[in-house]
C-alpha positions in Angstrom: 14.7 -2.2 -0.6 18.2 -3.5 0.1 19.2 -7.0 -1.0 20.1 -7.7 2.7 16.6 -6.8 3.8 15.0 -9.0 1.2 17.2 -12.0 2.1 16.3 -11.6 5.8 12.7 -12.2 4.8 13.5 -15.1 2.4 13.5 -17.9 4.9 12.3 -21.5 4.3 8.5 -22.0 4.6 7.8 -23.8 7.9 4.4 -24.6 9.5 3.7 -22.3 12.4 1.7 -23.6 15.4 0.4 -26.5 13.3 -0.8 -24.2 10.4 0.1 -24.8 6.8 3.3 -23.2 5.5 3.0 -20.1 3.3 4.9 -19.1 0.2 4.9 -15.3 -0.2 5.5 -13.9 -3.7 6.4 -10.4 -4.7 8.4 -8.4 -7.2 10.4 -5.7 -5.5 11.4 -2.2 -6.6 15.0 -1.1 -5.8 13.7 2.2 -4.6 11.2 0.7 -2.1 11.5 1.8 1.5 12.2 -0.9 4.0 9.5 0.0 6.5 6.8 1.3 4.2 4.6 -0.9 2.0 2.8 -4.2 1.9 6.0 -6.3 1.9 6.5 -5.5 5.6 3.6 -7.9 6.3 6.2 -10.7 5.7 8.0 -9.8 8.9 4.9 -10.5 11.0 3.4 -13.7 9.4 5.8 -16.1 11.2 8.0 -18.6 9.5 7.1 -18.0 5.8 9.2 -18.2 2.7 9.5 -15.0 0.8 10.2 -15.5 -2.9 11.1 -12.3 -4.8 12.3 -11.0 -8.2 13.3 -7.6 -9.3 10.3 -5.6 -10.8 11.8 -4.9 -14.2 12.2 -6.5 -17.6 15.5 -8.2 -18.5 18.0 -6.1 -20.5 19.4 -8.9 -22.7 17.5 -9.1 -26.0 16.3 -12.7 -26.1 15.1 -12.8 -22.5 13.5 -9.4 -23.0 11.7 -10.7 -26.1 10.3 -13.7 -24.3 9.3 -11.5 -21.3 7.3 -9.3 -23.6 5.6 -12.2 -25.3 4.6 -13.7 -22.0 3.2 -10.4 -20.9 0.8 -10.3 -23.8 -1.4 -13.0 -22.4 -0.8 -12.6 -18.7 -3.8 -12.0 -16.4 -2.6 -8.5 -15.5 -1.5 -5.9 -18.0 1.2 -4.8 -15.5 3.1 -8.1 -16.0 6.9 -7.7 -16.5 9.8 -10.0 -16.9 10.3 -9.9 -13.2 6.7 -11.1 -12.8 7.5 -14.1 -15.0 10.7 -14.8 -13.1 8.7 -14.7 -9.8 6.1 -17.2 -11.1 8.8 -19.5 -12.4 10.5 -19.5 -9.0 7.2 -20.3 -7.3 6.5 -23.1 -9.7 9.9 -24.6 -9.1 9.3 -24.5 -5.3 5.9 -26.3 -5.8 7.6 -28.9 -8.1 10.2 -29.5 -5.4 7.5 -30.4 -2.9 6.1 -27.2 -1.4 2.6 -27.8 0.0 0.7 -24.9 1.5 -0.8 -21.5 0.8 0.8 -19.5 -2.1 0.2 -15.8 -1.6 0.8 -13.4 -4.5 1.2 -10.1 -2.6 0.6 -7.9 -5.6 -1.6 -10.0 -7.7 -2.8 -7.0 -9.9 0.9 -6.5 -10.8 2.4 -10.0 -11.0 -0.2 -12.6 -11.5 0.1 -14.0 -15.1 -0.3 -17.7 -15.2 0.2 -19.2 -11.7 -3.6 -19.6 -11.2 -3.5 -22.1 -14.1 -0.6 -24.0 -12.7 -1.5 -24.7 -9.1 -3.8 -27.2 -7.5 -6.4 -25.9 -5.1 -6.2 -29.0 -2.8 -2.4 -28.8 -2.2 -1.4 -25.2 -3.0 -4.4 -22.9 -2.7 -3.6 -19.5 -4.3 -4.3 -16.3 -2.4 -3.9 -12.9 -4.2 -3.9 -9.4 -2.7 -5.2 -6.6 -5.0 -4.3 -3.0 -4.4 -5.6 -1.1 -7.5 -8.5 1.3 -7.3 -12.0 0.5 -8.5 -11.7 2.8 -11.5 -8.6 1.0 -12.9 -8.8 -2.7 -11.9 -11.3 -3.6 -14.7 -8.9 -2.3 -17.4 -5.9 -4.1 -15.8 -7.3 -7.6 -15.6 -7.4 -9.2 -19.0 -9.3 -12.4 -18.1 -11.5 -11.5 -15.1 -13.2 -14.9 -15.2 -9.9 -16.5 -14.1 -10.1 -14.6 -10.8 -12.7 -17.3 -9.8 -9.8 -19.8 -9.7 -8.2 -18.1 -6.6 -8.9 -19.7 -3.3 -8.9 -16.3 -1.6 -8.8 -12.7 -2.7 -7.6 -10.0 -0.2 -8.7 -6.4 -0.8 -7.4 -3.2 0.7 -10.8 -1.6 0.7 -14.5 -2.3 0.4 -14.5 0.0 -2.6 -12.9 -2.8 -4.6 -15.4 -5.5 -3.7 -18.0 -4.7 -6.4 -15.7 -5.5 -9.3 -14.8 -9.0 -8.0 -18.5 -9.8 -7.3 -19.4 -8.6 -10.8 -17.0 -11.1 -12.5 -18.4 -14.1 -10.5 -16.0 -14.5 -7.6 -17.7 -16.3 -4.7 -18.4 -13.8 -1.9 -16.9 -16.2 0.6 -13.6 -16.0 -1.1 -13.4 -12.1 -1.0 -11.8 -10.7 2.2 -11.1 -7.1 3.1 -8.0 -7.0 5.2 -7.0 -3.4 5.8 -3.4 -2.4 5.0 -1.1 -2.2 8.0 1.6 0.1 9.3 4.8 -0.4 11.2 3.7 1.4 14.4 6.9 0.4 16.1 9.0 2.4 13.6 6.6 5.2 12.8 6.0 6.8 16.2 5.3 10.4 17.5 8.1 12.6 18.9 8.0 14.7 22.1 9.9 17.6 20.6 7.6 18.6 17.7 8.0 22.3 16.8 4.9 24.5 17.4 5.5 27.2 14.9 5.3 27.4 12.0 2.5 25.0 11.4 3.9 22.4 8.9 1.5 20.8 6.5 3.0 17.6 5.1 2.1 15.8 1.8 3.8 12.5 0.8 3.7 10.3 -2.2 3.1 10.1 -6.0 0.6 7.4 -7.0 -2.8 8.8 -7.8 -2.0 12.1 -6.2 -3.8 15.2 -7.4 -0.9 17.6 -7.6 -2.6 20.4 -9.4 -5.2 20.5 -6.6 -2.3 20.4 -4.0 -0.7 23.3 -5.8 -3.9 25.4 -5.6 -4.1 24.7 -1.8 -0.5 25.8 -1.4 -1.2 29.0 -3.4 -4.0 29.9 -1.1 -1.5 30.2 1.8 1.4 31.8 -0.1 1.1 35.0 2.0 0.8 33.2 5.3 4.1 33.0 7.1 2.7 30.9 9.9 1.8 28.0 7.6 4.4 26.2 5.5 4.1 23.1 3.2 6.6 20.3 3.0 6.0 18.1 -0.1 7.7 14.7 -0.5 7.3 13.5 -4.1 9.2 12.6 -7.3 11.4 15.3 -8.9 9.1 15.7 -12.0 6.5 17.3 -9.8 8.7 20.1 -8.5 7.9 22.7 -11.2 4.2 22.8 -10.1 5.3 24.4 -6.8 8.0 26.7 -8.1 7.6 30.3 -6.9 5.4 29.4 -3.9 7.5 30.9 -1.1 6.3 28.7 1.8 6.7 25.3 0.0 9.6 23.1 0.6 9.9 20.3 -2.0 11.8 17.1 -1.1 12.5 13.9 -3.0 14.5 10.7 -2.7 14.3 10.5 1.1 15.5 7.5 3.0 13.5 5.9 5.8 15.0 7.9 8.7 14.5 11.2 6.7 10.9 10.3 5.9 10.2 9.5 9.6 11.7 12.8 10.6 9.3 14.6 8.2 6.3 12.9 9.8 7.5 13.6 13.3 8.2 17.3 12.7 4.9 18.0 10.8 1.8 19.4 12.3 -0.7 17.6 10.0 -0.9 15.6 6.8 -2.7 16.8 3.7 -3.4 14.2 1.0 -5.0 15.3 -2.3 -6.0 12.1 -4.0 -7.6 11.1 -7.3 -8.5 7.8 -5.8 -7.2 5.4 -3.2 -7.6 2.0 -1.6 -5.0 2.0 1.1 -2.6 4.9 1.5 0.8 4.4 3.2 1.3 8.1 3.9 -2.0 8.3 5.8 -1.2 5.3 7.9 2.4 6.4 8.6 1.3 9.9 9.5 -1.3 8.7 11.9 1.2 6.4 13.5 3.3 9.5 14.1 0.4 11.3 15.7 -0.7 13.5 12.9 -4.3 14.6 12.1 -5.2 14.0 8.5 -6.9 16.3 6.0 -7.9 14.4 2.8 -10.7 13.9 0.3 -13.5 11.4 0.7 -12.4 9.0 -2.1 -12.1 5.3 -2.4 -11.3 3.5 0.8 -9.9 6.5 2.8 -12.9 6.6 5.1 -12.3 3.0 6.1 -8.9 4.0 7.6 -9.8 7.3 9.3 -12.7 8.8 11.2 -13.9 12.2 12.3 -11.9 11.7 15.5 -8.6 11.8 13.6 -9.3 13.3 10.2 -11.2 16.0 8.3 -12.5 14.6 5.0 -13.8 16.9 2.2 -15.5 16.3 -1.1 -13.2 15.7 -4.0 -11.6 18.7 -5.7 -13.0 21.2 -3.2 -10.1 23.6 -2.7 -12.0 26.0 -0.5 -13.0 23.3 2.0 -9.5 21.9 2.1 -8.2 25.4 2.8 -10.7 25.9 5.6 -9.8 22.5 7.2 -6.1 23.4 7.3 -6.9 26.8 8.8 -9.1 25.2 11.5 -6.2 22.9 12.5 -3.6 25.5 12.2 -5.4 27.8 14.6 -5.9 25.2 17.3 -3.0 23.3 18.8 -5.4 21.5 21.1 -7.4 20.2 18.2 -4.3 19.0 16.5 -3.1 17.2 19.6 -6.5 15.6 20.3 -6.9 14.4 16.7 -3.2 13.3 16.7 -3.8 11.1 19.7 -6.8 9.5 18.1 -4.8 9.0 14.9 -2.1 7.1 16.8 -4.7 4.9 18.5 -6.1 4.0 15.0 -2.7 3.3 13.7 -2.0 0.9 16.6 -5.2 -1.0 15.7 -3.7 -1.4 12.2 -0.3 -2.5 13.4 1.2 -5.2 11.1 1.0 -7.8 13.9 -2.9 -7.4 13.8 -3.0 -7.4 10.0 -0.8 -10.6 10.0 -3.3 -12.3 12.3 -6.2 -11.4 10.1 -4.3 -12.5 7.0 -3.6 -15.9 8.7 -7.3 -16.3 9.2 -7.8 -15.8 5.5 -5.2 -18.5 4.8 -7.1 -20.9 7.1 -10.4 -20.2 5.3 -8.7 -20.7 1.9 -7.3 -24.1 3.0 -10.6 -25.2 4.5 -12.5 -24.2 1.4 -10.3 -26.0 -1.1 -9.9 -29.2 0.9 -13.5 -30.0 1.5 
């Protein structure tokens, strides 16, 4: 994300329509796309203050040493020097008089000590957790401290069990589905009909060996091609498959074009809570083929997606063939996908998130 884009979000926290002000906290990656990801929520929450720090450790020896020491006892094992800088900035804002909701947007990456430093009655802490159910327990060092948060936002019901198991009050757990910029990611009217283009996007928790097997199953079919957008280190898995185009390092307009020119989205996933690629593809009017893992079924339905059991190559291949052979089915499912994406527009997610803030404030000021 560009510094200019970040600064546009970093406005002073002001109460909106009589509601309490909100301090949004997030580390940011320099490679993060501007219109993809959870940080876009900040654009729709109203007049909030967006406090950020680079998601990296300092390069100078002494700051690096202290960053590594602080990481050893942080709540999350993903804590970096940037996380410490973020919490320090937030603490300074509170010391300077900020009163309102403090929302850690990636609590499973950046929450180290802030839960021990804030007062529930003046600065209730809300944290959003994105990690899957099979990794969150190993990531959180001190799960009992999660009970200190005024509100916990989850991306999927598949995460809820862990938080209940560590004693978080059920009333403080809220599933607010991830949103999508449905104004930016939109269908196009000049989509090519032939060949059928199967798109796959992303790196995190992707099952690339499975994806390669599916591509191999179509290597002799000239009517179906695969376009894979992933990091360069995955390229070799697809070397020698003639109908695979491998792309990396795309900017927002290039990624949008990939969605708009594709016929359907294929996601092979180890696990998932929310999935940006699924949401963005649906917003662009693409039917989805994916595995039934994690929270995927909370975002799609049989009207807009075909879900298979995990690691089932044959069923994934059959699903692609069904859609490849029926333009009508692709169009009908694509229309349903767009409708679902509009339901998950960030403006709606922002409204649901504001409702969580209200409950957090009410619960801590009784």
